[in-house]
N, C-alpha and C positions, 0 to 999 in steps of 0.2 A: 483345946481336942474334945471333950469329956463330950461337947454336946454328937460333936458327927454321927455319931451313932442314932444318936436321936432323928439325926433330919433325915439320911436313910432307910429306915423304918419309916417315918413319915413323909420321903419322894415316896416311898414300896407302896402304901400302901392309893396317898393319893392315884397313882398311876392304876391302880385297877379296879377304885372309884370311878376316874376319867373312862376308862373300859366300857365299864360296866354301863356309866349311863351313853357311852357314843353309839355300844351294842342295844339299847335300848330304843335309842333312837330312830338306826335303823329299823333296828326291826317295827318298831309303829310308824315306818314309811313306809315301808312291803307291805303291814297288810291292808293299808290303808289304800294303797294304788293297787294288792290284788283285789281290796274288793270293790273300789272305783267299776275296774276295767268286768267284775263280776257282772255288777250294776247294770254299768251297760251295752254288753252284750245280753242278761233279761229284759234288759226295756226295749231293746231292737224285735224281741222276741211278742214280747205283750203291746206292740202299739199294733193298729188296725191298718191290713192295708193303705196304701194311699185312692183317691176317686180316681180314675181313671180322669180324665181331661177332656171339655166337648172343646175339641180342632177340629169338627165336625160345621162346617155353615148347616143351619136348618132354616131352613122356608117354610 
């Protein structure tokens, strides 16, 4: 019976630690995906436009 109080305290701290770690993983994933979307959007602006294809028959 004496250890029951220690188990409750340990469970509480481990639960808090897990929630903080999960929040960090979600936050890091969101930050990476946001940066990827920004890089893709900026990459489209910086690329040169494609050259027109020569579909006409030259004589």
